[in-house]
PDB file with one MODEL, atoms N, CA, C and O in Angstrom:
MODEL        1
ATOM      1  N   MET A   1       0.838  -1.171   0.000  1.00  0.00           N
ATOM      2  CA  MET A   1       0.000   0.000   0.000  1.00  0.00           C
ATOM      3  C   MET A   1       0.888   1.240   0.000  1.00  0.00           C
ATOM      4  O   MET A   1       1.809   1.340   0.811  1.00  0.00           O
ATOM      5  N   THR A   2       0.628   2.164  -0.880  1.00  0.00           N
ATOM      6  CA  THR A   2       1.422   3.384  -0.928  1.00  0.00           C
ATOM      7  C   THR A   2       0.689   4.494  -0.200  1.00  0.00           C
ATOM      8  O   THR A   2      -0.540   4.536  -0.157  1.00  0.00           O
ATOM      9  N   SER A   3       1.460   5.368   0.358  1.00  0.00           N
ATOM     10  CA  SER A   3       0.901   6.484   1.098  1.00  0.00           C
ATOM     11  C   SER A   3       1.256   7.776   0.380  1.00  0.00           C
ATOM     12  O   SER A   3       2.414   8.007   0.033  1.00  0.00           O
ATOM     13  N   THR A   4       0.273   8.595   0.165  1.00  0.00           N
ATOM     14  CA  THR A   4       0.541   9.902  -0.408  1.00  0.00           C
ATOM     15  C   THR A   4       0.278  10.936   0.666  1.00  0.00           C
ATOM     16  O   THR A   4      -0.617  10.780   1.496  1.00  0.00           O
ATOM     17  N   SER A   5       1.055  11.973   0.639  1.00  0.00           N
ATOM     18  CA  SER A   5       0.836  13.022   1.623  1.00  0.00           C
ATOM     19  C   SER A   5       0.504  14.315   0.905  1.00  0.00           C
ATOM     20  O   SER A   5       0.980  14.583  -0.199  1.00  0.00           O
ATOM     21  N   GLU A   6      -0.301  15.082   1.544  1.00  0.00           N
ATOM     22  CA  GLU A   6      -0.725  16.372   1.021  1.00  0.00           C
ATOM     23  C   GLU A   6       0.462  17.327   1.064  1.00  0.00           C
ATOM     24  O   GLU A   6       1.103  17.477   2.104  1.00  0.00           O
ATOM     25  N   THR A   7       0.752  17.962  -0.041  1.00  0.00           N
ATOM     26  CA  THR A   7       1.835  18.941  -0.083  1.00  0.00           C
ATOM     27  C   THR A   7       1.324  20.294  -0.570  1.00  0.00           C
ATOM     28  O   THR A   7       2.098  21.148  -1.003  1.00  0.00           O
ATOM     29  N   GLY A   8       0.028  20.468  -0.493  1.00  0.00           N
ATOM     30  CA  GLY A   8      -0.562  21.724  -0.922  1.00  0.00           C
ATOM     31  C   GLY A   8      -1.353  21.599  -2.203  1.00  0.00           C
ATOM     32  O   GLY A   8      -2.035  22.543  -2.603  1.00  0.00           O
ATOM     33  N   ASP A   9      -1.275  20.442  -2.860  1.00  0.00           N
ATOM     34  CA  ASP A   9      -1.991  20.269  -4.118  1.00  0.00           C
ATOM     35  C   ASP A   9      -3.502  20.305  -3.915  1.00  0.00           C
ATOM     36  O   ASP A   9      -4.228  20.843  -4.751  1.00  0.00           O
ATOM     37  N   VAL A  10      -3.976  19.741  -2.821  1.00  0.00           N
ATOM     38  CA  VAL A  10      -5.417  19.684  -2.566  1.00  0.00           C
ATOM     39  C   VAL A  10      -5.905  20.963  -1.894  1.00  0.00           C
ATOM     40  O   VAL A  10      -6.909  21.540  -2.311  1.00  0.00           O
ATOM     41  N   THR A  11      -5.200  21.407  -0.857  1.00  0.00           N
ATOM     42  CA  THR A  11      -5.666  22.556  -0.083  1.00  0.00           C
ATOM     43  C   THR A  11      -5.208  23.892  -0.642  1.00  0.00           C
ATOM     44  O   THR A  11      -5.820  24.924  -0.367  1.00  0.00           O
ATOM     45  N   GLY A  12      -4.149  23.880  -1.416  1.00  0.00           N
ATOM     46  CA  GLY A  12      -3.581  25.143  -1.889  1.00  0.00           C
ATOM     47  C   GLY A  12      -2.682  25.793  -0.850  1.00  0.00           C
ATOM     48  O   GLY A  12      -2.229  26.922  -1.034  1.00  0.00           O
ATOM     49  N   THR A  13      -2.425  25.082   0.240  1.00  0.00           N
ATOM     50  CA  THR A  13      -1.583  25.590   1.319  1.00  0.00           C
ATOM     51  C   THR A  13      -0.504  24.565   1.610  1.00  0.00           C
ATOM     52  O   THR A  13      -0.796  23.407   1.910  1.00  0.00           O
ATOM     53  N   ARG A  14       0.736  24.995   1.520  1.00  0.00           N
ATOM     54  CA  ARG A  14       1.848  24.078   1.773  1.00  0.00           C
ATOM     55  C   ARG A  14       1.752  23.497   3.175  1.00  0.00           C
ATOM     56  O   ARG A  14       1.270  24.156   4.096  1.00  0.00           O
ATOM     57  N   ASP A  15       2.209  22.266   3.332  1.00  0.00           N
ATOM     58  CA  ASP A  15       2.104  21.570   4.616  1.00  0.00           C
ATOM     59  C   ASP A  15       2.649  22.392   5.781  1.00  0.00           C
ATOM     60  O   ASP A  15       1.993  22.509   6.816  1.00  0.00           O
ATOM     61  N   LYS A  16       3.840  22.962   5.621  1.00  0.00           N
ATOM     62  CA  LYS A  16       4.445  23.699   6.728  1.00  0.00           C
ATOM     63  C   LYS A  16       3.596  24.901   7.112  1.00  0.00           C
ATOM     64  O   LYS A  16       3.501  25.233   8.294  1.00  0.00           O
ATOM     65  N   ASP A  17       2.986  25.552   6.148  1.00  0.00           N
ATOM     66  CA  ASP A  17       2.116  26.692   6.445  1.00  0.00           C
ATOM     67  C   ASP A  17       0.813  26.224   7.079  1.00  0.00           C
ATOM     68  O   ASP A  17       0.330  26.830   8.035  1.00  0.00           O
ATOM     69  N   TYR A  18       0.255  25.163   6.554  1.00  0.00           N
ATOM     70  CA  TYR A  18      -0.966  24.590   7.122  1.00  0.00           C
ATOM     71  C   TYR A  18      -0.718  24.163   8.561  1.00  0.00           C
ATOM     72  O   TYR A  18      -1.549  24.403   9.438  1.00  0.00           O
ATOM     73  N   ASN A  19       0.418  23.535   8.801  1.00  0.00           N
ATOM     74  CA  ASN A  19       0.760  23.076  10.148  1.00  0.00           C
ATOM     75  C   ASN A  19       0.890  24.254  11.110  1.00  0.00           C
ATOM     76  O   ASN A  19       0.487  24.160  12.269  1.00  0.00           O
ATOM     77  N   LEU A  20       1.446  25.348  10.635  1.00  0.00           N
ATOM     78  CA  LEU A  20       1.589  26.537  11.470  1.00  0.00           C
ATOM     79  C   LEU A  20       0.211  27.123  11.801  1.00  0.00           C
ATOM     80  O   LEU A  20      -0.037  27.525  12.938  1.00  0.00           O
ATOM     81  N   ILE A  21      -0.666  27.171  10.823  1.00  0.00           N
ATOM     82  CA  ILE A  21      -2.034  27.646  11.060  1.00  0.00           C
ATOM     83  C   ILE A  21      -2.731  26.732  12.056  1.00  0.00           C
ATOM     84  O   ILE A  21      -3.396  27.206  12.977  1.00  0.00           O
ATOM     85  N   TRP A  22      -2.582  25.415  11.875  1.00  0.00           N
ATOM     86  CA  TRP A  22      -3.184  24.457  12.796  1.00  0.00           C
ATOM     87  C   TRP A  22      -2.660  24.670  14.210  1.00  0.00           C
ATOM     88  O   TRP A  22      -3.429  24.636  15.171  1.00  0.00           O
ATOM     89  N   TYR A  23      -1.357  24.887  14.341  1.00  0.00           N
ATOM     90  CA  TYR A  23      -0.735  25.067  15.647  1.00  0.00           C
ATOM     91  C   TYR A  23      -1.331  26.271  16.374  1.00  0.00           C
ATOM     92  O   TYR A  23      -1.659  26.184  17.557  1.00  0.00           O
ATOM     93  N   VAL A  24      -1.468  27.382  15.674  1.00  0.00           N
ATOM     94  CA  VAL A  24      -2.048  28.580  16.284  1.00  0.00           C
ATOM     95  C   VAL A  24      -3.473  28.293  16.744  1.00  0.00           C
ATOM     96  O   VAL A  24      -3.848  28.640  17.864  1.00  0.00           O
ATOM     97  N   GLU A  25      -4.260  27.665  15.891  1.00  0.00           N
ATOM     98  CA  GLU A  25      -5.643  27.348  16.237  1.00  0.00           C
ATOM     99  C   GLU A  25      -5.700  26.418  17.443  1.00  0.00           C
ATOM    100  O   GLU A  25      -6.534  26.605  18.329  1.00  0.00           O
ATOM    101  N   ALA A  26      -4.826  25.420  17.487  1.00  0.00           N
ATOM    102  CA  ALA A  26      -4.807  24.475  18.601  1.00  0.00           C
ATOM    103  C   ALA A  26      -4.441  25.177  19.914  1.00  0.00           C
ATOM    104  O   ALA A  26      -5.029  24.889  20.957  1.00  0.00           O
ATOM    105  N   CYS A  27      -3.481  26.085  19.864  1.00  0.00           N
ATOM    106  CA  CYS A  27      -3.098  26.831  21.066  1.00  0.00           C
ATOM    107  C   CYS A  27      -4.248  27.697  21.563  1.00  0.00           C
ATOM    108  O   CYS A  27      -4.529  27.736  22.761  1.00  0.00           O
ATOM    109  N   LEU A  28      -4.910  28.390  20.645  1.00  0.00           N
ATOM    110  CA  LEU A  28      -6.032  29.253  21.035  1.00  0.00           C
ATOM    111  C   LEU A  28      -7.187  28.424  21.588  1.00  0.00           C
ATOM    112  O   LEU A  28      -7.802  28.798  22.587  1.00  0.00           O
ATOM    113  N   SER A  29      -7.477  27.318  20.951  1.00  0.00           N
ATOM    114  CA  SER A  29      -8.542  26.437  21.398  1.00  0.00           C
ATOM    115  C   SER A  29      -8.229  25.890  22.787  1.00  0.00           C
ATOM    116  O   SER A  29      -9.113  25.801  23.639  1.00  0.00           O
ATOM    117  N   ASN A  30      -6.989  25.531  23.006  1.00  0.00           N
ATOM    118  CA  ASN A  30      -6.566  25.018  24.304  1.00  0.00           C
ATOM    119  C   ASN A  30      -6.717  26.085  25.386  1.00  0.00           C
ATOM    120  O   ASN A  30      -7.161  25.782  26.493  1.00  0.00           O
ATOM    121  N   ALA A  31      -6.355  27.326  25.078  1.00  0.00           N
ATOM    122  CA  ALA A  31      -6.497  28.417  26.043  1.00  0.00           C
ATOM    123  C   ALA A  31      -7.961  28.597  26.433  1.00  0.00           C
ATOM    124  O   ALA A  31      -8.267  28.823  27.604  1.00  0.00           O
ATOM    125  N   LEU A  32      -8.861  28.499  25.465  1.00  0.00           N
ATOM    126  CA  LEU A  32     -10.290  28.604  25.764  1.00  0.00           C
ATOM    127  C   LEU A  32     -10.774  27.447  26.619  1.00  0.00           C
ATOM    128  O   LEU A  32     -11.499  27.656  27.592  1.00  0.00           O
ATOM    129  N   ARG A  33     -10.385  26.241  26.273  1.00  0.00           N
ATOM    130  CA  ARG A  33     -10.786  25.047  27.019  1.00  0.00           C
ATOM    131  C   ARG A  33     -10.283  25.129  28.463  1.00  0.00           C
ATOM    132  O   ARG A  33     -11.004  24.788  29.401  1.00  0.00           O
ATOM    133  N   LEU A  34      -9.052  25.580  28.627  1.00  0.00           N
ATOM    134  CA  LEU A  34      -8.478  25.675  29.960  1.00  0.00           C
ATOM    135  C   LEU A  34      -9.219  26.684  30.833  1.00  0.00           C
ATOM    136  O   LEU A  34      -9.235  26.542  32.056  1.00  0.00           O
ATOM    137  N   GLU A  35      -9.827  27.690  30.232  1.00  0.00           N
ATOM    138  CA  GLU A  35     -10.604  28.649  31.017  1.00  0.00           C
ATOM    139  C   GLU A  35     -11.740  27.939  31.756  1.00  0.00           C
ATOM    140  O   GLU A  35     -12.001  28.231  32.923  1.00  0.00           O
ATOM    141  N   GLN A  36     -12.404  27.021  31.088  1.00  0.00           N
ATOM    142  CA  GLN A  36     -13.464  26.248  31.730  1.00  0.00           C
ATOM    143  C   GLN A  36     -12.888  25.365  32.836  1.00  0.00           C
ATOM    144  O   GLN A  36     -13.473  25.244  33.913  1.00  0.00           O
ATOM    145  N   TYR A  37     -11.743  24.755  32.561  1.00  0.00           N
ATOM    146  CA  TYR A  37     -11.112  23.904  33.565  1.00  0.00           C
ATOM    147  C   TYR A  37     -10.715  24.710  34.802  1.00  0.00           C
ATOM    148  O   TYR A  37     -10.851  24.234  35.929  1.00  0.00           O
ATOM    149  N   ILE A  38     -10.226  25.924  34.587  1.00  0.00           N
ATOM    150  CA  ILE A  38      -9.862  26.808  35.697  1.00  0.00           C
ATOM    151  C   ILE A  38     -11.098  27.119  36.542  1.00  0.00           C
ATOM    152  O   ILE A  38     -11.059  27.059  37.770  1.00  0.00           O
ATOM    153  N   GLN A  39     -12.189  27.453  35.859  1.00  0.00           N
ATOM    154  CA  GLN A  39     -13.435  27.750  36.579  1.00  0.00           C
ATOM    155  C   GLN A  39     -13.908  26.546  37.390  1.00  0.00           C
ATOM    156  O   GLN A  39     -14.362  26.696  38.524  1.00  0.00           O
ATOM    157  N   ASP A  40     -13.800  25.356  36.807  1.00  0.00           N
ATOM    158  CA  ASP A  40     -14.195  24.142  37.525  1.00  0.00           C
ATOM    159  C   ASP A  40     -13.351  23.955  38.784  1.00  0.00           C
ATOM    160  O   ASP A  40     -13.881  23.652  39.853  1.00  0.00           O
ATOM    161  N   ALA A  41     -12.038  24.137  38.655  1.00  0.00           N
ATOM    162  CA  ALA A  41     -11.139  23.958  39.796  1.00  0.00           C
ATOM    163  C   ALA A  41     -11.366  25.044  40.845  1.00  0.00           C
ATOM    164  O   ALA A  41     -11.297  24.775  42.044  1.00  0.00           O
ATOM    165  N   GLU A  42     -11.638  26.273  40.397  1.00  0.00           N
ATOM    166  CA  GLU A  42     -11.933  27.345  41.345  1.00  0.00           C
ATOM    167  C   GLU A  42     -13.217  27.035  42.126  1.00  0.00           C
ATOM    168  O   GLU A  42     -13.290  27.262  43.333  1.00  0.00           O
ATOM    169  N   ARG A  43     -14.203  26.526  41.435  1.00  0.00           N
ATOM    170  CA  ARG A  43     -15.466  26.172  42.095  1.00  0.00           C
ATOM    171  C   ARG A  43     -15.230  25.124  43.194  1.00  0.00           C
ATOM    172  O   ARG A  43     -15.869  25.152  44.246  1.00  0.00           O
ATOM    173  N   ASP A  44     -14.301  24.204  42.923  1.00  0.00           N
ATOM    174  CA  ASP A  44     -13.979  23.157  43.898  1.00  0.00           C
ATOM    175  C   ASP A  44     -12.886  23.589  44.888  1.00  0.00           C
ATOM    176  O   ASP A  44     -12.451  22.806  45.733  1.00  0.00           O
ATOM    177  N   LYS A  45     -12.452  24.854  44.764  1.00  0.00           N
ATOM    178  CA  LYS A  45     -11.430  25.417  45.663  1.00  0.00           C
ATOM    179  C   LYS A  45     -10.137  24.600  45.668  1.00  0.00           C
ATOM    180  O   LYS A  45      -9.536  24.360  46.716  1.00  0.00           O
ATOM    181  N   ASP A  46      -9.726  24.180  44.467  1.00  0.00           N
ATOM    182  CA  ASP A  46      -8.487  23.405  44.321  1.00  0.00           C
ATOM    183  C   ASP A  46      -7.420  24.304  43.695  1.00  0.00           C
ATOM    184  O   ASP A  46      -7.251  24.341  42.476  1.00  0.00           O
ATOM    185  N   SER A  47      -6.708  25.024  44.556  1.00  0.00           N
ATOM    186  CA  SER A  47      -5.756  26.024  44.079  1.00  0.00           C
ATOM    187  C   SER A  47      -4.578  25.410  43.324  1.00  0.00           C
ATOM    188  O   SER A  47      -4.027  26.052  42.429  1.00  0.00           O
ATOM    189  N   GLU A  48      -4.185  24.198  43.658  1.00  0.00           N
ATOM    190  CA  GLU A  48      -3.082  23.560  42.927  1.00  0.00           C
ATOM    191  C   GLU A  48      -3.460  23.328  41.471  1.00  0.00           C
ATOM    192  O   GLU A  48      -2.663  23.577  40.566  1.00  0.00           O
ATOM    193  N   VAL A  49      -4.668  22.854  41.254  1.00  0.00           N
ATOM    194  CA  VAL A  49      -5.117  22.608  39.880  1.00  0.00           C
ATOM    195  C   VAL A  49      -5.334  23.934  39.154  1.00  0.00           C
ATOM    196  O   VAL A  49      -5.021  24.055  37.969  1.00  0.00           O
ATOM    197  N   VAL A  50      -5.868  24.925  39.864  1.00  0.00           N
ATOM    198  CA  VAL A  50      -6.033  26.258  39.262  1.00  0.00           C
ATOM    199  C   VAL A  50      -4.683  26.771  38.781  1.00  0.00           C
ATOM    200  O   VAL A  50      -4.565  27.243  37.650  1.00  0.00           O
ATOM    201  N   ASP A  51      -3.672  26.683  39.625  1.00  0.00           N
ATOM    202  CA  ASP A  51      -2.333  27.164  39.262  1.00  0.00           C
ATOM    203  C   ASP A  51      -1.786  26.417  38.049  1.00  0.00           C
ATOM    204  O   ASP A  51      -1.224  27.024  37.137  1.00  0.00           O
ATOM    205  N   LEU A  52      -1.952  25.108  38.046  1.00  0.00           N
ATOM    206  CA  LEU A  52      -1.475  24.304  36.922  1.00  0.00           C
ATOM    207  C   LEU A  52      -2.149  24.740  35.626  1.00  0.00           C
ATOM    208  O   LEU A  52      -1.480  24.961  34.616  1.00  0.00           O
ATOM    209  N   PHE A  53      -3.475  24.862  35.656  1.00  0.00           N
ATOM    210  CA  PHE A  53      -4.210  25.211  34.443  1.00  0.00           C
ATOM    211  C   PHE A  53      -3.933  26.652  34.009  1.00  0.00           C
ATOM    212  O   PHE A  53      -3.920  26.936  32.811  1.00  0.00           O
ATOM    213  N   ARG A  54      -3.713  27.562  34.953  1.00  0.00           N
ATOM    214  CA  ARG A  54      -3.364  28.943  34.582  1.00  0.00           C
ATOM    215  C   ARG A  54      -2.002  28.977  33.868  1.00  0.00           C
ATOM    216  O   ARG A  54      -1.820  29.694  32.884  1.00  0.00           O
ATOM    217  N   LYS A  55      -1.058  28.190  34.385  1.00  0.00           N
ATOM    218  CA  LYS A  55       0.253  28.131  33.719  1.00  0.00           C
ATOM    219  C   LYS A  55       0.111  27.533  32.326  1.00  0.00           C
ATOM    220  O   LYS A  55       0.687  28.047  31.367  1.00  0.00           O
ATOM    221  N   ALA A  56      -0.641  26.468  32.211  1.00  0.00           N
ATOM    222  CA  ALA A  56      -0.850  25.841  30.910  1.00  0.00           C
ATOM    223  C   ALA A  56      -1.540  26.807  29.951  1.00  0.00           C
ATOM    224  O   ALA A  56      -1.205  26.863  28.768  1.00  0.00           O
ATOM    225  N   GLN A  57      -2.502  27.564  30.469  1.00  0.00           N
ATOM    226  CA  GLN A  57      -3.205  28.533  29.631  1.00  0.00           C
ATOM    227  C   GLN A  57      -2.246  29.631  29.167  1.00  0.00           C
ATOM    228  O   GLN A  57      -2.283  30.046  28.009  1.00  0.00           O
ATOM    229  N   SER A  58      -1.402  30.089  30.064  1.00  0.00           N
ATOM    230  CA  SER A  58      -0.401  31.098  29.709  1.00  0.00           C
ATOM    231  C   SER A  58       0.544  30.569  28.628  1.00  0.00           C
ATOM    232  O   SER A  58       0.874  31.278  27.677  1.00  0.00           O
ATOM    233  N   ASP A  59       0.971  29.322  28.786  1.00  0.00           N
ATOM    234  CA  ASP A  59       1.853  28.713  27.780  1.00  0.00           C
ATOM    235  C   ASP A  59       1.142  28.591  26.432  1.00  0.00           C
ATOM    236  O   ASP A  59       1.757  28.800  25.386  1.00  0.00           O
ATOM    237  N   SER A  60      -0.133  28.259  26.453  1.00  0.00           N
ATOM    238  CA  SER A  60      -0.889  28.146  25.205  1.00  0.00           C
ATOM    239  C   SER A  60      -1.014  29.510  24.538  1.00  0.00           C
ATOM    240  O   SER A  60      -0.868  29.629  23.321  1.00  0.00           O
ATOM    241  N   ARG A  61      -1.284  30.535  25.336  1.00  0.00           N
ATOM    242  CA  ARG A  61      -1.367  31.895  24.772  1.00  0.00           C
ATOM    243  C   ARG A  61      -0.029  32.315  24.168  1.00  0.00           C
ATOM    244  O   ARG A  61       0.025  32.921  23.098  1.00  0.00           O
ATOM    245  N   LYS A  62       1.054  31.978  24.879  1.00  0.00           N
ATOM    246  CA  LYS A  62       2.386  32.325  24.385  1.00  0.00           C
ATOM    247  C   LYS A  62       2.671  31.604  23.059  1.00  0.00           C
ATOM    248  O   LYS A  62       3.187  32.206  22.118  1.00  0.00           O
ATOM    249  N   GLY A  63       2.336  30.330  22.997  1.00  0.00           N
ATOM    250  CA  GLY A  63       2.534  29.583  21.749  1.00  0.00           C
ATOM    251  C   GLY A  63       1.723  30.169  20.610  1.00  0.00           C
ATOM    252  O   GLY A  63       2.215  30.286  19.488  1.00  0.00           O
ATOM    253  N   ALA A  64       0.479  30.538  20.893  1.00  0.00           N
ATOM    254  CA  ALA A  64      -0.370  31.140  19.866  1.00  0.00           C
ATOM    255  C   ALA A  64       0.218  32.460  19.392  1.00  0.00           C
ATOM    256  O   ALA A  64       0.229  32.742  18.193  1.00  0.00           O
ATOM    257  N   GLU A  65       0.705  33.266  20.323  1.00  0.00           N
ATOM    258  CA  GLU A  65       1.267  34.560  19.948  1.00  0.00           C
ATOM    259  C   GLU A  65       2.522  34.391  19.088  1.00  0.00           C
ATOM    260  O   GLU A  65       2.698  35.096  18.094  1.00  0.00           O
ATOM    261  N   LEU A  66       3.386  33.459  19.471  1.00  0.00           N
ATOM    262  CA  LEU A  66       4.584  33.207  18.662  1.00  0.00           C
ATOM    263  C   LEU A  66       4.205  32.725  17.268  1.00  0.00           C
ATOM    264  O   LEU A  66       4.794  33.153  16.275  1.00  0.00           O
ATOM    265  N   GLY A  67       3.221  31.833  17.197  1.00  0.00           N
ATOM    266  CA  GLY A  67       2.762  31.346  15.903  1.00  0.00           C
ATOM    267  C   GLY A  67       2.149  32.448  15.060  1.00  0.00           C
ATOM    268  O   GLY A  67       2.381  32.509  13.853  1.00  0.00           O
ATOM    269  N   LYS A  68       1.362  33.329  15.688  1.00  0.00           N
ATOM    270  CA  LYS A  68       0.745  34.442  14.959  1.00  0.00           C
ATOM    271  C   LYS A  68       1.809  35.393  14.417  1.00  0.00           C
ATOM    272  O   LYS A  68       1.701  35.886  13.294  1.00  0.00           O
ATOM    273  N   GLN A  69       2.838  35.645  15.227  1.00  0.00           N
ATOM    274  CA  GLN A  69       3.921  36.523  14.763  1.00  0.00           C
ATOM    275  C   GLN A  69       4.605  35.940  13.533  1.00  0.00           C
ATOM    276  O   GLN A  69       4.890  36.656  12.573  1.00  0.00           O
ATOM    277  N   LEU A  70       4.862  34.644  13.569  1.00  0.00           N
ATOM    278  CA  LEU A  70       5.511  33.992  12.440  1.00  0.00           C
ATOM    279  C   LEU A  70       4.597  33.999  11.212  1.00  0.00           C
ATOM    280  O   LEU A  70       5.053  34.257  10.098  1.00  0.00           O
ATOM    281  N   LEU A  71       3.331  33.720  11.415  1.00  0.00           N
ATOM    282  CA  LEU A  71       2.389  33.766  10.301  1.00  0.00           C
ATOM    283  C   LEU A  71       2.309  35.169   9.706  1.00  0.00           C
ATOM    284  O   LEU A  71       2.319  35.340   8.487  1.00  0.00           O
ATOM    285  N   ARG A  72       2.231  36.170  10.581  1.00  0.00           N
ATOM    286  CA  ARG A  72       2.148  37.561  10.137  1.00  0.00           C
ATOM    287  C   ARG A  72       3.354  37.915   9.255  1.00  0.00           C
ATOM    288  O   ARG A  72       3.205  38.524   8.196  1.00  0.00           O
ATOM    289  N   ALA A  73       4.531  37.529   9.704  1.00  0.00           N
ATOM    290  CA  ALA A  73       5.748  37.824   8.937  1.00  0.00           C
ATOM    291  C   ALA A  73       5.719  37.126   7.581  1.00  0.00           C
ATOM    292  O   ALA A  73       6.109  37.711   6.571  1.00  0.00           O
ATOM    293  N   ARG A  74       5.264  35.895   7.558  1.00  0.00           N
ATOM    294  CA  ARG A  74       5.230  35.150   6.305  1.00  0.00           C
ATOM    295  C   ARG A  74       4.162  35.659   5.354  1.00  0.00           C
ATOM    296  O   ARG A  74       4.367  35.695   4.141  1.00  0.00           O
ATOM    297  N   LEU A  75       3.031  36.048   5.901  1.00  0.00           N
ATOM    298  CA  LEU A  75       1.968  36.572   5.044  1.00  0.00           C
ATOM    299  C   LEU A  75       2.312  37.948   4.474  1.00  0.00           C
ATOM    300  O   LEU A  75       1.804  38.346   3.425  1.00  0.00           O
ATOM    301  N   ASN A  76       3.175  38.658   5.179  1.00  0.00           N
ATOM    302  CA  ASN A  76       3.629  39.960   4.689  1.00  0.00           C
ATOM    303  C   ASN A  76       4.858  39.844   3.797  1.00  0.00           C
ATOM    304  O   ASN A  76       5.463  40.848   3.420  1.00  0.00           O
ATOM    305  N   GLY A  77       5.219  38.604   3.464  1.00  0.00           N
ATOM    306  CA  GLY A  77       6.346  38.383   2.566  1.00  0.00           C
ATOM    307  C   GLY A  77       7.698  38.382   3.239  1.00  0.00           C
ATOM    308  O   GLY A  77       8.725  38.382   2.560  1.00  0.00           O
ATOM    309  N   GLY A  78       7.720  38.379   4.569  1.00  0.00           N
ATOM    310  CA  GLY A  78       8.983  38.440   5.291  1.00  0.00           C
ATOM    311  C   GLY A  78       9.397  37.103   5.694  1.00  0.00           C
ATOM    312  O   GLY A  78      10.445  36.944   6.319  1.00  0.00           O
TER     313      GLY A  78
ENDMDL
END
């Protein structure tokens, strides 16, 4: 069985660019999901879990911002 991989022929977006877009979306989605998890832990007064999820949310936001900066530079031809 042979495997073919998408290289932009189907989507019109090169794999590396598509992957970067996916990464940004995944980071943003994770930050949103973690907000609910933080609220759940706060409701249960579990400060250790709140702290963990806040750090994870911060890391997700940071990853999204780095990805957006790179996308912005590439879309502007840089």
